[in-house]
Residue frames relative to the residue before (quaternion, step in Angstrom):
aa qw qx qy qz dx dy dz
M 1.0000 0.0000 0.0000 0.0000 0.00 0.00 0.00
L 0.5988 0.6109 -0.3672 0.3652 3.60 1.08 -0.65
K 0.6098 0.5634 -0.3621 0.4237 3.62 1.04 -0.63
P 0.7137 0.4073 -0.2841 0.4940 3.65 0.70 -0.92
L 0.6034 0.5548 -0.3631 0.4430 3.59 1.10 -0.62
G 0.6696 0.4872 -0.2918 0.4787 3.56 0.93 -0.91
F 0.6368 0.5277 -0.3294 0.4556 3.58 1.00 -0.80
C 0.6647 0.5027 -0.3074 0.4593 3.60 0.91 -0.90
L 0.6536 0.5202 -0.3181 0.4483 3.58 0.94 -0.88
I 0.6891 0.4753 -0.2852 0.4667 3.57 0.86 -0.97
A 0.6702 0.5112 -0.3056 0.4428 3.59 0.91 -0.91
L 0.6981 0.4622 -0.2789 0.4704 3.58 0.83 -0.96
M 0.6429 0.5145 -0.3300 0.4616 3.59 1.01 -0.76
S 0.6345 0.5278 -0.3259 0.4611 3.58 1.02 -0.79
L 0.6473 0.5141 -0.3189 0.4637 3.58 0.97 -0.81
M 0.6580 0.5078 -0.3111 0.4609 3.58 0.98 -0.85
I 0.6646 0.4982 -0.3068 0.4647 3.58 0.95 -0.85
I 0.6443 0.5113 -0.3224 0.4685 3.58 0.98 -0.83
G 0.6481 0.5180 -0.3161 0.4602 3.58 0.99 -0.82
D 0.6684 0.4783 -0.3029 0.4824 3.58 0.99 -0.81
L 0.6306 0.5464 -0.3370 0.4361 3.59 1.01 -0.78
S 0.6311 0.5424 -0.3364 0.4409 3.58 1.03 -0.74
Q 0.7006 0.4546 -0.2632 0.4830 3.59 1.16 -0.57
T 0.7761 0.3580 -0.1784 0.4876 3.60 1.02 -0.74
F 0.4148 0.7313 -0.4676 0.2729 3.62 1.22 -0.08
D 0.6377 0.5288 -0.3306 0.4522 3.60 0.98 -0.80
D 0.6362 0.5205 -0.3318 0.4629 3.60 1.03 -0.73
F 0.6297 0.5341 -0.3349 0.4539 3.58 1.02 -0.78
V 0.6702 0.4932 -0.2930 0.4708 3.55 0.95 -0.91
E 0.6659 0.5206 -0.3039 0.4395 3.57 0.92 -0.95
K 0.7391 0.3931 -0.2175 0.5019 3.59 1.00 -0.82
N 0.3650 -0.7473 0.4797 0.2798 3.58 1.31 -0.01
A 0.1203 0.8481 -0.5039 0.1111 3.54 0.98 0.94
S 0.4221 -0.6891 0.5303 0.2563 3.55 -1.10 0.74
L 0.6415 -0.5242 0.3857 0.4061 3.57 -1.26 0.35
V 0.6078 0.5549 -0.3532 0.4448 3.59 1.09 -0.64
S 0.6606 0.5008 -0.3086 0.4665 3.59 0.95 -0.87
I 0.6511 0.5068 -0.3144 0.4694 3.56 0.99 -0.84
F 0.6153 0.5499 -0.3400 0.4510 3.59 1.04 -0.77
W 0.7069 0.4479 -0.2695 0.4765 3.59 0.82 -0.97
Y 0.5723 0.5783 -0.3781 0.4417 3.57 1.15 -0.55
Y 0.7401 0.3931 -0.2352 0.4923 3.59 0.87 -0.90
M 0.5407 0.5595 -0.4154 0.4713 3.58 1.21 -0.22
A 0.6530 0.4947 -0.3045 0.4859 3.57 1.08 -0.70
L 0.6278 0.5510 -0.3343 0.4366 3.58 1.16 -0.53
I 0.5731 0.6600 -0.3691 0.3159 3.57 1.04 -0.81
P 0.6704 0.5028 -0.3476 0.4206 3.70 0.74 -0.82
S 0.6770 0.4764 -0.3075 0.4691 3.61 0.92 -0.82
V 0.6256 0.5177 -0.3381 0.4757 3.59 1.14 -0.54
L 0.6459 0.5352 -0.3210 0.4398 3.58 0.94 -0.90
K 0.5724 0.6115 -0.3786 0.3938 3.57 1.06 -0.70
W 0.7487 0.3905 -0.2124 0.4917 3.56 1.02 -0.77
I 0.7453 0.4518 -0.2514 0.4210 3.57 0.86 -0.89
V 0.5414 0.6215 -0.4221 0.3774 3.64 1.13 -0.36
P 0.6866 0.4488 -0.3211 0.4734 3.68 0.73 -0.84
I 0.6440 0.5169 -0.3290 0.4581 3.60 0.97 -0.82
S 0.6640 0.5027 -0.3050 0.4620 3.58 0.94 -0.87
I 0.6187 0.5352 -0.3419 0.4625 3.58 1.03 -0.75
L 0.6459 0.5333 -0.3199 0.4428 3.58 0.94 -0.90
F 0.7470 0.4133 -0.2387 0.4627 3.60 0.68 -1.06
S 0.6489 0.5023 -0.3375 0.4612 3.61 1.00 -0.67
T 0.6235 0.5173 -0.3363 0.4801 3.60 1.07 -0.67
L 0.6509 0.5166 -0.3072 0.4637 3.54 0.96 -0.92
Y 0.6545 0.5142 -0.3105 0.4591 3.59 0.93 -0.90
T 0.6617 0.5157 -0.3089 0.4481 3.57 0.92 -0.93
L 0.6736 0.4960 -0.2968 0.4605 3.57 0.91 -0.91
L 0.6585 0.5002 -0.3172 0.4642 3.59 0.91 -0.84
T 0.6365 0.5201 -0.3302 0.4640 3.59 1.04 -0.73
L 0.6693 0.4867 -0.2958 0.4770 3.57 0.92 -0.89
S 0.6487 0.5180 -0.3215 0.4556 3.57 1.00 -0.81
R 0.6486 0.5219 -0.3252 0.4486 3.58 0.96 -0.84
R 0.7356 0.3867 -0.2166 0.5122 3.58 1.11 -0.68
S 0.4216 -0.7168 0.4490 0.3268 3.59 1.32 0.11
E 0.4844 0.6652 -0.4222 0.3802 3.57 1.00 0.87
I 0.2147 0.7971 -0.5362 0.1761 3.57 1.09 0.65
I 0.5738 0.6010 -0.3801 0.4062 3.59 1.13 -0.60
A 0.5860 0.5713 -0.3691 0.4404 3.59 1.17 -0.56
L 0.6325 0.5187 -0.3281 0.4725 3.56 1.06 -0.75
Q 0.6634 0.5073 -0.3105 0.4540 3.56 0.91 -0.87
A 0.6688 0.4951 -0.3013 0.4656 3.58 1.07 -0.68
G 0.7623 0.3957 -0.2044 0.4697 3.58 0.89 -0.96
G 0.2643 -0.7865 0.5131 0.2200 3.57 0.99 -0.81
M 0.2724 -0.7661 0.5635 0.1462 3.55 -1.28 0.46
S 0.4126 0.7449 -0.4544 0.2616 3.57 1.24 -0.02
P 0.6101 0.5469 -0.3922 0.4182 3.68 0.93 -0.61
V 0.6443 0.5130 -0.3287 0.4623 3.61 0.98 -0.77
A 0.6707 0.4957 -0.3008 0.4626 3.57 0.91 -0.92
T 0.6682 0.5023 -0.3054 0.4560 3.58 0.90 -0.91
G 0.6656 0.5026 -0.3011 0.4623 3.57 0.92 -0.89
S 0.6594 0.5031 -0.3052 0.4678 3.57 1.00 -0.82
A 0.6460 0.5194 -0.3227 0.4569 3.58 0.99 -0.79
I 0.6459 0.5015 -0.3196 0.4787 3.60 0.99 -0.81
L 0.6473 0.5159 -0.3166 0.4632 3.58 0.95 -0.87
L 0.6648 0.5048 -0.3058 0.4580 3.57 0.93 -0.88
F 0.6355 0.5234 -0.3342 0.4588 3.60 0.99 -0.76
I 0.6522 0.5093 -0.3146 0.4651 3.59 0.96 -0.87
I 0.6485 0.5207 -0.3166 0.4562 3.59 0.97 -0.86
M 0.7129 0.4570 -0.2603 0.4638 3.58 0.87 -0.96
A 0.6264 0.5789 -0.3431 0.3935 3.58 1.06 -0.68
W 0.8376 0.0738 -0.0357 0.5400 3.59 1.06 -0.58
P 0.7491 0.4195 -0.2945 0.4197 3.68 0.39 -1.05
A 0.6699 0.5085 -0.3165 0.4387 3.60 0.90 -0.88
A 0.6418 0.5286 -0.3282 0.4483 3.58 1.03 -0.75
K 0.7232 0.4218 -0.2391 0.4919 3.58 1.03 -0.76
S 0.4535 0.7328 -0.4311 0.2674 3.58 1.24 -0.27
E 0.7023 0.4732 -0.2845 0.4494 3.58 0.73 -1.06
A 0.6625 0.4969 -0.3090 0.4676 3.59 0.93 -0.85
S 0.6475 0.5170 -0.3201 0.4593 3.59 1.01 -0.80
R 0.6500 0.5093 -0.3193 0.4650 3.57 0.96 -0.83
K 0.6566 0.5070 -0.3135 0.4622 3.58 0.94 -0.84
R 0.6529 0.5107 -0.3168 0.4611 3.57 0.98 -0.83
I 0.6602 0.5034 -0.3121 0.4619 3.59 0.91 -0.89
L 0.6524 0.5113 -0.3133 0.4634 3.57 1.00 -0.84
D 0.6621 0.4994 -0.3077 0.4664 3.60 1.01 -0.77
E 0.6958 0.4885 -0.2732 0.4501 3.56 1.08 -0.73
M 0.4880 0.6579 -0.4421 0.3654 3.59 1.22 -0.22
G 0.8077 0.2171 -0.1875 0.5151 3.54 -0.81 1.02
T 0.6605 0.4371 -0.3096 0.5261 3.61 1.31 0.15
D 0.7039 -0.4468 0.3244 0.4468 3.54 -1.26 -0.23
G 0.4555 -0.7449 0.4041 0.2728 3.57 1.31 -0.05
K 0.3752 0.7319 -0.4926 0.2845 3.57 1.17 0.39
K 0.3147 -0.7622 0.5404 0.1672 3.57 -0.80 1.00
Q 0.0662 -0.7911 0.6078 0.0187 3.54 -0.89 0.92
D 0.1999 -0.7943 0.5673 0.0855 3.54 -0.56 1.22
V 0.3925 0.7096 -0.4700 0.3485 3.57 0.59 1.21
A 0.2969 -0.7206 0.5989 0.1843 3.56 -1.02 0.89
R 0.1535 -0.8234 0.5451 0.0367 3.57 -0.85 0.97
N 0.8589 0.1509 -0.1228 0.4737 3.49 -1.34 0.56
I 0.1688 0.8064 -0.5377 0.1795 3.55 0.75 1.12
V 0.0232 -0.7563 0.6538 -0.0053 3.54 -1.01 0.94
F 0.0740 0.8090 -0.5722 0.1123 3.58 -0.57 1.17
V 0.1395 -0.7758 0.6133 0.0510 3.55 -0.73 1.12
D 0.1601 -0.7940 0.5844 0.0496 3.58 -0.40 1.28
T 0.2147 -0.8300 0.5044 0.1028 3.58 -0.08 1.31
T 0.6221 0.5522 -0.3524 0.4288 3.60 1.15 -0.44
Q 0.7792 0.2822 -0.1533 0.5383 3.58 1.03 -0.74
N 0.3930 -0.7470 0.4503 0.2914 3.58 1.35 0.00
F 0.4240 0.6565 -0.4973 0.3767 3.55 0.94 0.99
V 0.1355 -0.7508 0.6396 0.0939 3.55 -1.16 0.67
W 0.1350 -0.8186 0.5576 0.0259 3.56 -0.53 1.24
H 0.0060 -0.7381 0.6744 0.0173 3.53 -1.20 0.78
I 0.0546 0.7983 -0.5937 0.0847 3.58 -0.61 1.13
K 0.3846 -0.7397 0.5068 0.2191 3.55 -0.78 1.03
A 0.7979 -0.0487 0.0664 0.5971 3.60 0.95 -0.87
L 0.0084 -0.7972 0.6022 -0.0425 3.56 -0.93 0.99
N 0.1621 -0.7640 0.6208 0.0684 3.53 -0.83 1.07
E 0.3323 -0.7876 0.4864 0.1809 3.57 -0.32 1.25
K 0.6529 0.5341 -0.3226 0.4294 3.59 1.02 -0.77
T 0.7506 0.3526 -0.2112 0.5174 3.60 0.86 -0.91
Q 0.3160 -0.7781 0.4793 0.2547 3.59 1.33 -0.27
Q 0.5023 0.6109 -0.4367 0.4288 3.52 1.02 0.93
A 0.1364 -0.7879 0.5987 0.0469 3.55 -1.17 0.70
Q 0.2194 -0.7520 0.6077 0.1303 3.52 -1.29 0.50
D 0.8421 0.0826 -0.1020 0.5232 3.53 -1.12 0.83
I 0.1962 0.7976 -0.5321 0.2054 3.53 0.51 1.26
D 0.0608 -0.7832 0.6182 -0.0285 3.54 -1.02 0.92
V 0.0305 0.8103 -0.5813 0.0678 3.61 -0.55 1.17
L 0.1404 -0.7848 0.6018 0.0465 3.54 -0.79 1.11
V 0.1866 -0.7820 0.5901 0.0743 3.58 -0.77 1.11
R 0.0843 -0.8063 0.5854 0.0120 3.56 -0.77 1.07
N 0.4636 -0.6498 0.5132 0.3154 3.55 -1.27 0.31
E 0.7513 -0.4018 0.2707 0.4482 3.56 -1.28 -0.07
N 0.6807 0.4672 -0.2798 0.4900 3.59 1.20 -0.46
K 0.5034 -0.6792 0.3912 0.3636 3.58 1.33 0.32
E 0.4502 0.6595 -0.4673 0.3795 3.56 1.11 0.69
D 0.5120 -0.6639 0.4505 0.3069 3.58 -0.95 0.87
E 0.1402 -0.7933 0.5893 0.0606 3.54 -1.00 0.91
V 0.7979 -0.0573 0.1026 0.5912 3.56 0.72 -1.12
K 0.0834 -0.7783 0.6204 0.0492 3.53 -1.16 0.67
F 0.1613 -0.7704 0.6127 0.0720 3.55 -0.94 1.01
V 0.0094 -0.7694 0.6385 -0.0158 3.54 -0.95 0.96
A 0.0912 0.8089 -0.5702 0.1107 3.58 -0.68 1.10
R 0.4966 -0.6551 0.4845 0.2991 3.52 -1.15 0.68
E 0.7949 0.0719 -0.0204 0.6021 3.57 1.07 -0.75
A 0.0123 -0.7869 0.6169 0.0042 3.57 -1.21 0.51
E 0.0974 -0.7857 0.6102 0.0294 3.53 -1.22 0.61
Y 0.3126 -0.7451 0.5656 0.1651 3.56 -1.00 0.93
N 0.2302 -0.8191 0.5160 0.0991 3.60 -0.67 1.11
G 0.6871 -0.4629 0.2763 0.4871 3.57 1.26 0.27
E 0.7700 0.2646 -0.1524 0.5602 3.56 1.24 -0.44
H 0.7925 -0.0935 0.0904 0.5958 3.57 0.95 -0.86
W 0.5796 -0.5948 0.4385 0.3436 3.55 -1.34 0.15
R 0.1971 -0.7280 0.6445 0.1255 3.54 -1.23 0.68
L 0.1968 -0.8095 0.5494 0.0646 3.56 -0.61 1.19
R 0.1322 -0.7916 0.5948 0.0465 3.55 -1.10 0.80
Q 0.8591 0.0787 -0.0766 0.4999 3.53 -1.19 0.76
G 0.5155 0.6473 -0.4136 0.3797 3.55 0.52 1.15
R 0.3851 -0.6853 0.5630 0.2550 3.50 -1.36 -0.32
K 0.2282 -0.7408 0.6167 0.1371 3.52 -1.27 0.59
F 0.1334 -0.7980 0.5869 0.0304 3.55 -0.75 1.16
E 0.1435 -0.7661 0.6208 0.0841 3.57 -1.11 0.74
F 0.2329 -0.7940 0.5554 0.0831 3.56 -1.01 0.94
N 0.3845 -0.6788 0.5653 0.2681 3.54 -1.27 0.40
D 0.7554 -0.3902 0.2666 0.4540 3.58 -1.28 -0.13
N 0.6887 0.4575 -0.2807 0.4876 3.60 1.19 -0.39
N 0.5008 -0.6762 0.3972 0.3662 3.56 1.31 0.36
E 0.4608 0.6471 -0.4650 0.3906 3.55 1.07 0.76
V 0.4902 -0.6586 0.4856 0.3001 3.56 -1.04 0.79
V 0.1417 -0.8107 0.5655 0.0532 3.57 -0.69 1.12
S 0.8004 -0.0071 -0.0054 0.5994 3.56 1.20 -0.38
Q 0.0322 -0.7727 0.6330 0.0341 3.53 -1.25 0.51
K 0.0827 -0.8029 0.5903 -0.0108 3.52 -1.02 0.86
A 0.3223 -0.7442 0.5573 0.1779 3.55 -0.84 1.01
F 0.0182 -0.7937 0.6080 0.0045 3.57 -1.13 0.59
E 0.4041 -0.6806 0.5582 0.2489 3.51 -1.29 0.52
L 0.7850 -0.0128 0.0343 0.6184 3.56 1.08 -0.76
L 0.0503 0.7993 -0.5937 0.0786 3.56 -0.84 1.04
D 0.2806 -0.7338 0.5971 0.1619 3.54 -0.92 1.02
A 0.1336 -0.8036 0.5784 0.0426 3.57 -0.28 1.28
T 0.1620 -0.8517 0.4931 0.0721 3.57 0.29 1.28
D 0.6324 0.5332 -0.3373 0.4493 3.60 1.20 -0.40
L 0.6546 0.4886 -0.3091 0.4870 3.59 1.21 -0.40
K 0.0915 0.8474 -0.5069 0.1290 3.54 0.07 1.35
T 0.4200 0.7025 -0.4791 0.3173 3.60 1.22 0.07
S 0.3926 -0.7615 0.4708 0.2105 3.58 -0.64 1.14
P 0.6314 -0.5332 0.4006 0.3956 3.60 -1.22 0.41
V 0.5858 0.5789 -0.3690 0.4308 3.59 1.13 -0.65
T 0.6747 0.4852 -0.2908 0.4741 3.56 0.88 -0.96
L 0.6713 0.5043 -0.3027 0.4510 3.59 0.89 -0.91
A 0.6969 0.4801 -0.2761 0.4557 3.58 0.96 -0.86
F 0.7559 0.4199 -0.2087 0.4569 3.58 0.98 -0.86
V 0.5832 0.6443 -0.3817 0.3149 3.57 1.07 -0.64
Q 0.7546 0.3121 -0.2130 0.5365 3.60 1.11 -0.49
A 0.4786 0.6570 -0.4413 0.3802 3.55 1.29 0.20
D 0.5533 -0.5791 0.4773 0.3615 3.53 -1.20 0.52
P 0.4821 -0.6886 0.4461 0.3073 3.65 -0.65 1.00
E 0.6356 0.5405 -0.3355 0.4374 3.59 1.08 -0.65
A 0.6575 0.5039 -0.3062 0.4691 3.60 1.25 -0.32
L 0.6118 0.5452 -0.3473 0.4559 3.59 1.29 0.02
T 0.4375 -0.6740 0.5266 0.2774 3.56 -1.05 0.77
I 0.6692 -0.5113 0.3439 0.4153 3.55 -1.24 0.31
S 0.6352 0.5140 -0.3373 0.4676 3.61 1.06 -0.65
Q 0.6407 0.5082 -0.3227 0.4766 3.60 1.05 -0.70
L 0.6373 0.5184 -0.3298 0.4652 3.58 1.03 -0.73
V 0.6339 0.5168 -0.3287 0.4722 3.58 1.00 -0.80
Q 0.6710 0.4993 -0.2961 0.4613 3.59 0.90 -0.91
F 0.6774 0.4921 -0.2954 0.4600 3.56 0.91 -0.91
N 0.6706 0.4980 -0.3040 0.4581 3.60 0.87 -0.93
S 0.6489 0.5039 -0.3178 0.4732 3.59 1.14 -0.55
E 0.7428 0.4226 -0.2342 0.4635 3.58 0.82 -1.00
A 0.7550 0.3601 -0.1978 0.5110 3.58 1.09 -0.64
S 0.2707 0.8043 -0.4951 0.1860 3.59 1.18 0.48
Y 0.6108 0.5691 -0.3525 0.4229 3.60 1.20 -0.37
L 0.5288 0.6362 -0.4123 0.3817 3.59 1.23 -0.26
P 0.6439 -0.5265 0.3732 0.4110 3.62 -1.18 0.42
E 0.6242 -0.5740 0.3885 0.3604 3.54 -1.13 0.70
A 0.6448 0.5376 -0.3285 0.4327 3.56 0.97 -0.83
Q 0.6678 0.4974 -0.2951 0.4686 3.57 1.08 -0.68
L 0.7098 0.4470 -0.2510 0.4831 3.59 1.11 -0.65
A 0.4760 0.7266 -0.4230 0.2579 3.58 1.20 -0.46
Q 0.6984 0.4822 -0.2961 0.4382 3.59 0.81 -0.96
Y 0.6529 0.5027 -0.3208 0.4671 3.60 1.09 -0.62
R 0.6596 0.4870 -0.3094 0.4817 3.58 1.00 -0.76
T 0.6204 0.5348 -0.3357 0.4652 3.57 1.06 -0.75
Q 0.6552 0.5103 -0.3126 0.4612 3.59 0.95 -0.86
F 0.6227 0.5393 -0.3426 0.4517 3.60 1.02 -0.75
H 0.6980 0.4564 -0.2776 0.4769 3.59 0.84 -0.95
Y 0.5958 0.5625 -0.3533 0.4514 3.57 1.15 -0.62
L 0.6595 0.5036 -0.3103 0.4638 3.60 0.93 -0.87
I 0.6595 0.4983 -0.3087 0.4706 3.59 1.07 -0.69
A 0.7614 0.4341 -0.2079 0.4343 3.56 0.86 -1.01
F 0.6044 0.6260 -0.3676 0.3281 3.60 0.95 -0.81
P 0.6342 0.5334 -0.3634 0.4257 3.68 0.89 -0.72
A 0.6009 0.5663 -0.3648 0.4303 3.60 1.13 -0.54
S 0.5115 0.6499 -0.4284 0.3641 3.59 1.20 -0.30
I 0.5383 0.6198 -0.4041 0.4034 3.59 1.19 -0.46
F 0.6763 0.4780 -0.2967 0.4754 3.59 0.91 -0.90
V 0.6456 0.5241 -0.3251 0.4503 3.59 0.98 -0.83
L 0.6831 0.4769 -0.2887 0.4717 3.58 0.87 -0.94
M 0.6345 0.5237 -0.3395 0.4559 3.58 1.04 -0.68
L 0.6250 0.5256 -0.3446 0.4630 3.60 1.04 -0.68
F 0.6305 0.5044 -0.3310 0.4884 3.59 1.04 -0.73
A 0.6489 0.5192 -0.3214 0.4541 3.58 0.97 -0.83
L 0.6095 0.5473 -0.3499 0.4544 3.58 1.07 -0.69
A 0.6759 0.4869 -0.2957 0.4676 3.56 0.97 -0.84
M 0.7203 0.4407 -0.2516 0.4728 3.59 0.96 -0.84
G 0.6920 0.5086 -0.2766 0.4312 3.57 1.16 -0.48
L 0.6656 0.4500 -0.3149 0.5052 3.58 1.25 0.12
P 0.0230 0.8481 -0.5283 0.0328 3.60 0.55 1.13
T 0.4509 -0.6623 0.5235 0.2898 3.52 -1.20 0.53
D 0.7311 0.3212 -0.1955 0.5693 3.56 1.15 -0.61
R 0.3068 -0.7971 0.4918 0.1691 3.59 -0.30 1.23
R 0.6240 0.5607 -0.3593 0.4088 3.61 1.08 -0.50
T 0.7868 0.2768 -0.1493 0.5310 3.59 0.98 -0.77
G 0.4528 0.7336 -0.4289 0.2699 3.56 1.25 -0.18
A 0.6604 0.5234 -0.3218 0.4316 3.60 0.88 -0.90
A 0.6863 0.4774 -0.2918 0.4648 3.57 0.82 -0.98
A 0.6645 0.5000 -0.3092 0.4612 3.57 0.93 -0.88
G 0.6450 0.5367 -0.3270 0.4347 3.58 0.99 -0.80
V 0.6710 0.4803 -0.2929 0.4831 3.58 0.93 -0.91
F 0.6391 0.5320 -0.3208 0.4535 3.58 0.98 -0.87
N 0.6773 0.4782 -0.2878 0.4794 3.58 0.94 -0.87
A 0.6256 0.5547 -0.3398 0.4306 3.57 1.04 -0.73
I 0.6311 0.5311 -0.3326 0.4572 3.58 1.02 -0.77
F 0.6797 0.4664 -0.2928 0.4846 3.57 0.90 -0.88
L 0.6022 0.5572 -0.3512 0.4511 3.58 1.10 -0.65
L 0.6579 0.5093 -0.3078 0.4616 3.58 0.95 -0.86
L 0.6386 0.5216 -0.3235 0.4643 3.58 0.98 -0.83
A 0.6698 0.4861 -0.2958 0.4770 3.57 0.95 -0.88
F 0.6277 0.5486 -0.3258 0.4459 3.57 1.03 -0.82
I 0.6824 0.4765 -0.2863 0.4747 3.59 0.87 -0.97
F 0.6526 0.5191 -0.3249 0.4463 3.60 0.94 -0.84
V 0.6770 0.4905 -0.3012 0.4586 3.59 0.83 -0.95
M 0.6551 0.5193 -0.3144 0.4498 3.58 0.94 -0.89
E 0.6962 0.4645 -0.2789 0.4709 3.60 0.82 -0.98
F 0.6195 0.5558 -0.3465 0.4327 3.59 1.03 -0.73
F 0.7381 0.4073 -0.2456 0.4785 3.58 0.79 -0.98
L 0.5553 0.5567 -0.4018 0.4693 3.59 1.17 -0.35
A 0.6587 0.5009 -0.3027 0.4729 3.57 0.95 -0.90
M 0.6403 0.5203 -0.3273 0.4606 3.59 0.98 -0.80
G 0.6656 0.5127 -0.3024 0.4503 3.58 0.97 -0.87
R 0.6816 0.4896 -0.2846 0.4635 3.54 1.00 -0.84
């Protein structure tokens, strides 16, 4: 089975890379990209490609193996040797790929493409964050946020009451999260009346904003594409941001369950391949098996995308 599996993986991956190259070749030329940069760009592409082609390759390689054994009347060899180790190993590999490399693939490719023709310095900073916290009636604007150092630059937080009327506004050049709340530096505090007019303002060098408790993780991830988050980041975000409305958390929770469940599709597709790969008529069995496999893949993709959309 490993020969057709390897052939399917290489063939499908080559098609995906060629298709992507046809779209990004102009960008490579425009940025005068080096061969090394292009190499790392497609190394970053591989995990996101594997996420899709591993189940498809398992389906067709299983089907090919069964049809070959059936044509030679060697199905008993399959019963003696079994195929579960291949399926189990592939499912574990797919889970590992989806849990981290595939999620970071798109962001890595975008970063590499942006760095082509520059000094290539990597900056792990989220920029231009806008977050409306409907549960606490806070509106956040952050120009730059470093999740690792838990520091922010040019932060603007508007506090509203239950009637969506402005009460207090914090503006600071720098801010730091101490694990419980934000500490603001070099800023001003504005207070509003019932007509949303500023009635007082006070400058400060350092202010402990004990009411501002939203963590950098929540701020950084809440506007991120759920597909760009690893499974550990999704677990952390779903735990820390559990107070957010259900509608806002739905896409992140759906993505978490998708990462857990999708690797099991290998076993499901293999069971279908077992049924399609044991034809009673050896003359038409191969063609019918491949024909059914194509329709099976279309149905599989449609059902998966449909319920993902429903969950989100």
